[in-house]
C-alpha positions as CSV (number, residue, x, y, z in Angstrom):
1,M,50.4,97.1,110.2
2,H,50.2,97.0,114.1
3,R,53.3,96.0,115.7
4,L,53.3,92.9,117.6
5,C,55.0,94.5,120.6
6,F,52.0,96.9,120.8
7,F,49.8,93.7,120.8
8,L,51.4,92.6,123.7
9,V,50.7,95.6,125.6
10,F,47.2,96.4,124.7
11,C,44.1,94.3,124.3
12,L,42.9,95.3,120.8
13,S,39.2,94.9,119.6
14,V,40.3,92.2,117.3
15,Q,40.5,89.9,120.1
16,G,36.7,89.0,120.1
17,S,36.8,88.0,116.4
18,A,39.7,85.9,117.0
19,R,38.0,84.0,119.8
20,S,35.0,83.3,117.5
21,A,37.0,82.0,114.6
22,P,36.1,78.8,113.2
23,V,39.8,77.7,113.1
24,P,41.4,78.1,116.3
25,D,44.6,80.8,116.0
26,L,47.1,81.1,118.7
27,E,47.3,84.8,118.0
28,I,44.9,85.4,120.7
29,L,47.7,84.9,122.9
30,F,49.4,87.8,121.8
31,L,46.6,90.4,122.1
32,D,46.1,90.5,125.9
33,A,48.9,91.7,127.9
34,A,46.9,91.4,131.3
35,M,46.9,87.6,130.9
36,W,50.3,87.6,132.4
37,E,48.7,88.7,135.9
38,K,45.6,86.6,135.6
39,P,45.3,83.3,137.5
40,V,46.2,80.8,134.9
41,G,42.8,78.8,135.2
42,E,41.0,82.0,133.9
43,V,43.5,82.6,131.1
44,L,42.5,79.2,129.7
45,R,38.8,79.6,130.4
46,D,39.0,82.6,128.2
47,R,40.9,80.5,125.4
48,K,38.7,77.4,125.2
49,P,38.4,77.1,121.6
50,L,42.3,76.4,121.5
51,G,41.8,73.3,123.0
52,F,44.2,73.3,126.1
53,H,43.8,70.5,128.6
54,W,45.5,70.2,131.9
55,L,48.4,67.8,132.2
56,S,47.8,67.2,135.7
57,K,45.4,67.2,138.6
58,E,47.5,70.3,140.1
59,R,46.5,72.3,137.0
60,N,50.0,73.9,136.7
61,D,50.6,73.3,132.9
62,A,48.4,72.6,130.1
63,R,48.9,71.4,126.5
64,S,47.2,71.5,123.4
65,T,47.4,69.2,120.3
66,Q,44.2,70.5,118.6
67,R,43.9,69.4,115.0
68,G,44.1,72.7,112.8
69,L,46.0,74.7,115.2
70,K,47.4,77.9,113.7
71,L,49.3,80.8,114.4
72,W,48.9,83.8,112.1
73,N,47.0,81.4,109.7
74,L,50.2,79.2,109.5
75,P,49.9,75.4,110.8
76,V,51.7,74.8,114.2
77,G,51.9,71.6,116.4
78,E,51.9,70.8,120.1
79,T,51.6,74.1,122.3
80,I,52.3,73.8,126.0
81,L,51.4,76.5,128.6
82,R,53.4,76.6,131.8
83,S,52.9,78.5,135.0
84,R,54.6,79.5,138.3
85,D,53.0,80.6,141.4
86,D,49.5,80.0,139.2
87,K,50.5,82.9,137.0
88,L,51.7,82.5,133.3
89,H,55.2,81.8,132.7
90,S,55.4,80.9,129.1
91,F,53.9,79.3,126.0
92,D,55.9,76.8,123.9
93,I,54.5,76.5,120.2
94,S,56.2,73.8,118.2
95,I,56.4,74.6,114.4
96,Y,58.3,71.4,113.8
97,N,60.1,68.6,115.8
98,R,61.5,65.4,114.7
99,G,59.5,63.3,117.3
100,D,56.2,64.3,116.1
101,N,56.7,65.2,112.6
102,G,59.3,62.8,111.1
103,E,62.3,63.6,109.3
104,M,62.6,66.9,107.5
105,E,65.0,67.7,104.4
106,Q,67.5,70.3,105.2
107,E,66.4,72.8,102.6
108,R,62.9,72.6,103.7
109,F,64.0,73.2,107.3
110,K,66.0,76.1,106.4
111,D,63.3,77.5,104.5
112,L,60.9,77.3,107.2
113,T,63.1,78.8,109.9
114,E,63.7,81.6,107.5
115,K,60.1,82.1,106.9
116,W,59.3,82.4,110.6
117,H,62.2,84.7,111.2
118,G,61.0,87.0,108.6
119,L,57.4,86.8,110.0
120,L,58.4,87.7,113.4
121,M,60.6,90.7,112.2
122,E,57.5,91.8,110.0
123,K,55.1,91.5,113.2
124,T,57.5,93.2,115.6
125,S,59.2,95.7,113.2
126,L,62.2,94.6,115.0
127,E,65.4,92.8,113.8
128,G,65.7,90.6,117.0
129,E,68.8,89.8,118.9
130,K,70.7,86.8,117.3
131,M,72.1,84.7,120.3
132,N,75.3,82.7,120.5
133,R,74.6,79.2,119.4
134,S,75.6,78.1,122.8
135,Q,73.8,81.0,124.7
136,K,72.3,80.6,128.2
137,G,68.7,79.7,128.0
138,S,69.0,76.1,126.2
139,V,71.1,73.1,127.0
140,V,71.8,72.5,123.0
141,S,73.5,74.6,120.4
142,A,71.1,76.1,118.5
143,D,70.2,79.3,116.3
144,R,68.1,81.6,118.5
145,W,66.7,84.8,118.0
146,V,65.2,87.0,120.9
147,W,62.6,89.8,120.6
148,K,62.2,91.8,123.8
149,C,59.0,93.2,123.6
150,P,57.1,95.4,126.6
151,G,54.5,92.4,127.3
152,A,57.1,89.4,126.8
153,F,60.1,87.9,125.2
154,L,59.5,86.2,122.0
155,V,62.3,83.4,121.3
156,L,62.5,81.6,118.1
157,T,64.7,78.5,118.5
158,S,66.0,76.4,115.2
159,S,67.9,73.2,116.4
160,K,69.8,70.9,114.3
161,S,72.4,67.9,115.0
162,R,75.3,67.0,113.0
163,A,74.9,64.2,110.5
164,S,77.1,62.4,108.0
165,R,75.9,64.4,105.3
166,G,75.3,68.1,106.8
167,Y,73.0,68.1,109.5
168,T,69.7,66.5,110.7
169,P,66.5,68.9,111.6
170,E,65.5,68.6,115.3
171,F,63.0,71.1,116.1
172,L,61.8,74.7,115.5
173,K,59.7,76.5,118.3
174,L,58.4,79.8,119.1
175,S,58.5,80.5,122.9
176,L,56.6,83.2,124.5
177,V,58.1,84.1,128.1
178,S,56.5,86.7,130.4
179,V,58.9,89.7,130.9
180,K,59.6,88.5,134.7
181,Y,61.1,85.0,133.6
182,G,62.4,86.3,130.4
183,K,64.6,88.5,132.1
184,E,66.0,85.6,134.4
185,I,66.8,83.5,131.4
186,Y,67.9,85.8,128.6
187,E,69.3,88.8,130.3
188,Q,70.9,87.5,133.6
189,R,74.6,86.1,133.5
190,S,73.6,82.9,135.0
191,G,70.7,82.6,132.5
192,L,69.5,78.8,132.5
193,T,70.3,78.4,136.3
194,K,69.1,81.6,137.6
195,S,66.2,80.2,139.4
196,M,67.4,76.7,140.0
197,A,66.6,74.9,143.2
198,R,69.3,74.1,145.8
199,R,69.7,70.7,147.4
200,R,68.8,71.8,150.8
201,D,65.5,73.3,149.6
202,L,64.3,70.3,148.1
203,V,63.5,68.5,151.4
204,A,60.5,71.1,151.8
205,N,58.9,69.3,149.1
206,R,58.6,65.9,150.9
207,V,55.1,65.2,152.1
208,T,54.0,62.4,154.8
209,T,50.6,61.2,155.1
210,A,48.4,59.3,157.6
211,N,48.3,56.4,155.3
212,G,52.2,56.1,155.4
213,D,52.9,57.5,152.1
214,V,56.0,59.5,151.7
215,F,56.5,61.3,148.3
216,V,57.8,64.3,146.4
217,R,55.2,67.0,145.5
218,G,55.5,69.5,142.7
219,V,57.2,67.1,140.1
220,P,55.5,68.9,136.9
221,M,53.8,66.7,134.4
222,V,55.0,66.4,130.6
223,D,53.1,64.4,128.2
224,Q,55.2,62.6,125.7
225,G,52.4,61.9,123.2
226,R,52.4,58.7,121.2
227,K,56.2,58.9,120.4
228,G,58.8,56.8,122.3
229,Y,60.2,59.7,124.4
230,C,59.5,58.5,128.0
231,A,63.1,58.7,128.8
232,V,63.8,62.3,127.7
233,A,60.2,63.5,128.8
234,S,61.0,62.0,132.5
235,A,64.4,63.9,132.3
236,E,62.6,67.0,131.4
237,R,60.4,66.5,134.5
238,V,63.3,66.4,136.7
239,F,64.9,69.4,135.3
240,R,61.8,71.3,135.5
241,Y,61.4,70.3,139.0
242,Y,64.6,71.9,139.8
243,G,63.7,75.2,137.9
244,L,65.7,74.4,134.5
245,P,63.6,75.0,131.2
246,V,64.9,71.9,129.5
247,D,62.5,70.3,127.2
248,Q,62.2,66.6,125.9
249,H,62.9,67.8,122.2
250,A,66.4,69.1,123.3
251,M,67.1,66.0,125.5
252,A,65.9,63.9,122.3
253,Q,68.5,65.7,120.3
254,I,71.5,65.0,122.7
255,A,70.3,61.4,123.5
256,E,69.5,60.5,119.8
257,S,66.1,59.3,120.5
258,S,63.6,58.3,118.0
259,A,59.9,58.6,117.9
260,Q,59.8,54.8,117.1
261,G,62.6,53.3,119.0
262,G,62.7,55.4,122.1
263,T,66.0,55.9,123.6
264,N,69.0,53.5,124.2
265,P,69.8,53.4,127.6
266,A,73.5,53.9,127.4
267,N,72.7,56.9,125.1
268,M,70.3,58.3,127.8
269,I,72.9,57.9,130.8
270,A,75.6,59.7,128.2
271,A,73.0,62.3,127.4
272,L,72.2,63.0,131.1
273,K,75.9,63.3,131.7
274,K,76.3,65.9,129.0
275,V,73.3,68.1,130.1
276,A,74.3,67.6,133.8
277,G,77.6,69.4,133.0
278,R,75.7,72.4,131.5
279,T,73.1,72.7,134.2
280,K,75.0,72.4,137.7
281,T,73.4,68.9,138.2
282,R,75.2,65.7,138.7
283,L,74.1,62.1,137.7
284,L,74.2,59.3,139.9
285,V,73.4,55.8,138.8
286,H,72.2,53.8,141.8
287,Y,71.3,50.5,140.3
288,E,71.9,48.8,136.8
289,L,71.9,45.3,135.8
290,E,75.2,43.3,135.8
291,G,76.1,40.6,133.4
292,R,77.3,38.1,136.0
293,K,74.1,38.8,138.3
294,I,71.9,38.1,135.1
295,R,73.4,35.1,134.2
296,S,73.1,33.9,138.0
297,E,69.5,35.0,138.1
298,M,68.4,33.0,134.9
299,K,69.8,30.1,136.4
300,A,67.8,30.4,139.5
301,Y,64.9,31.3,137.5
302,N,65.1,27.9,135.4
303,R,65.6,26.0,138.6
304,L,62.3,27.5,140.0
305,V,60.5,27.0,137.0
306,R,61.2,23.2,136.9
307,K,60.3,22.9,140.7
308,N,56.9,25.1,140.4
309,K,56.1,23.9,137.1
310,E,55.2,27.6,136.1
311,G,56.5,29.6,133.4
312,K,59.1,28.2,130.7
313,E,62.8,27.8,130.9
314,F,65.1,29.7,128.9
315,R,68.4,28.4,127.4
316,E,71.2,29.9,129.6
317,D,74.0,29.4,126.9
318,A,72.0,31.1,124.0
319,G,73.2,34.8,124.8
320,I,69.6,36.0,125.3
321,P,69.2,39.6,125.9
322,Y,68.1,40.0,129.5
323,Q,65.3,42.6,128.2
324,Y,64.2,39.5,126.0
325,F,64.0,37.5,128.9
326,L,62.0,40.1,131.2
327,S,59.5,40.4,128.4
328,N,58.9,36.7,128.2
329,C,59.4,35.4,131.7
330,H,56.8,34.5,134.4
331,G,56.9,37.3,136.6
332,P,55.9,35.9,139.9
333,T,58.7,33.2,139.6
334,L,61.4,35.9,138.8
335,R,59.8,37.7,141.7
336,E,60.9,34.8,143.9
337,V,64.4,35.0,142.6
338,R,65.1,38.7,142.5
339,A,63.1,40.6,145.3
340,K,65.0,39.3,148.1
341,G,68.6,40.0,149.9
342,T,70.7,42.8,150.1
343,A,70.3,44.0,146.6
344,F,66.6,44.4,147.0
345,D,67.2,46.0,150.4
346,R,69.6,48.5,148.6
347,F,67.1,49.3,146.0
348,K,64.5,50.1,148.5
349,N,66.9,52.2,150.6
350,Q,68.2,54.3,147.7
351,I,64.6,55.2,147.1
352,R,63.9,55.9,150.6
353,D,66.9,58.0,151.1
354,N,66.4,60.3,147.8
355,I,62.7,60.8,148.3
356,D,63.4,61.7,152.0
357,T,65.7,64.6,150.7
358,G,63.0,65.6,148.0
359,T,64.8,64.0,144.9
360,P,62.8,62.0,142.4
361,L,64.4,59.2,140.8
362,L,64.6,58.0,137.0
363,W,63.4,54.6,136.8
364,A,63.9,52.2,133.9
365,L,62.2,49.1,133.7
366,Q,60.6,46.4,131.6
367,V,56.7,47.1,131.2
368,G,54.7,43.7,130.8
369,V,56.5,41.6,133.6
370,F,53.4,42.5,135.7
371,P,49.9,43.5,134.3
372,E,49.2,47.4,134.6
373,R,45.9,48.9,133.9
374,G,45.1,51.9,132.0
375,I,48.6,52.6,130.3
376,P,49.1,53.1,126.7
377,Q,52.2,50.8,126.7
378,Q,51.7,47.3,127.4
379,G,55.4,45.8,127.0
380,G,58.7,46.8,126.3
381,G,61.4,49.0,128.0
382,H,60.1,52.3,129.6
383,M,61.3,55.0,131.9
384,R,58.9,56.7,134.7
385,L,59.7,58.6,137.8
386,V,59.7,57.3,141.5
387,I,58.2,60.2,143.5
388,G,57.7,58.3,146.9
389,Y,57.5,55.0,149.0
390,N,55.1,53.6,151.5
391,P,57.0,51.6,154.4
392,K,53.6,50.3,155.8
393,T,52.7,48.5,152.6
394,D,56.2,48.2,151.2
395,E,55.3,50.1,148.0
396,I,56.6,52.5,145.8
397,I,54.8,55.5,144.4
398,Y,55.7,56.5,140.9
399,T,54.5,58.7,137.8
400,D,54.4,58.3,134.1
401,S,54.8,61.0,131.6
402,W,51.6,60.5,129.8
403,G,49.6,63.4,131.0
404,S,46.5,63.6,133.4
405,G,45.7,60.4,135.2
406,H,49.3,59.0,135.5
407,E,50.7,61.7,138.2
408,F,50.5,59.3,141.3
409,K,50.2,55.4,141.0
410,R,51.9,52.7,143.1
411,M,53.2,49.2,142.7
412,S,54.6,46.7,145.4
413,A,58.4,47.3,146.0
414,A,58.9,43.5,145.3
415,N,57.3,44.0,141.6
416,A,59.1,47.0,140.9
417,Y,62.4,45.7,141.7
418,T,61.8,42.6,139.7
419,A,61.1,44.6,136.5
420,T,63.9,47.0,137.1
421,M,66.7,47.8,134.7
422,H,68.2,51.0,136.1
423,L,67.7,53.6,138.7
424,I,69.2,57.0,138.7
425,T,69.1,60.4,140.1
426,L,69.9,63.8,139.0
427,K,70.7,66.2,141.9
428,P,71.5,69.8,141.8
429,S,75.3,70.1,142.4
430,Q,74.7,72.6,145.3
């Protein structure tokens, strides 16, 4: 049997047959060591049968969810290609994750981990280095094995969270990381934060255009898929913008996210605080709904409904959750109530001040207060990123974690503030 480490150095004759196979097999990624030095677009053109599609117009990262995708003839799931400076950085191959695949029994997860660990030892003829569970290279405690091969680092990560009875399987993934970046993550003392951006450097990412747009460029796209991972996917985008290899599945584990229910805002903030402590970042909450203000706004809203004869009133003594109120209110009427005064001004100033320093903002809101075209979610709580503003048009510029076509969108500042529940930043500590 050929050693996989040998595969990673030399392009073997089987590469052609792999390309023409009727069922796509990711083995082709292990057969051409030269791909790490090719333009990333060329790498994908040579591997069209694998079904990769770009995650954004910038064509930095790509994703494949093609049905029937396999590695060494074993079924795998979502595969993410990441690049840096137009050259390959890594591939992440999901073998299992709770968000996409649902719950898995503990014994089955254990067997799956052992199967893939054994397969990698067989393919490489190497034991692989067992890392500490809290080893650098991840924000979650996990079982991790690293094989250093001539062409790349191979990393198998098996993660689980504590439960009342044993543990809950979270994800199992195989990463293929270029030697250049693998050394940074797995061999350097600073590990995870080796290539992290500094605050003073972020301002270089601010762009101003002739039409008045001021925005942050270079925020990577992440596609959350059909699961309710908007919060953790948005967090991943911020961390990767800073150069930190944090993914949404690790964030989902910390935040206790579910594919159906998404992420509880309180859990999300607590999770971000935990991750901040491990990644040399700090969390700042710039805006959140306050109980006293909610009650006063609901009263003012009801008065305006009675005056304008538009919308419906809500019982002020009924203990109605504010999110329910946002979901069912008359948007223009609520906008008249909310989008004015010092609080509205502070909201816009926080966006301006952070964007001017090259810092994107995590924006939690209620979707559906105002109609939006072309989005897969028509209502409910959602998190997206604010990446810019336009003082001429009084608009904010934002992006959703739904892949290509959702990189750069705009909304009036008044509408944005009316639907807002939280506004948060994660900033590098240095």
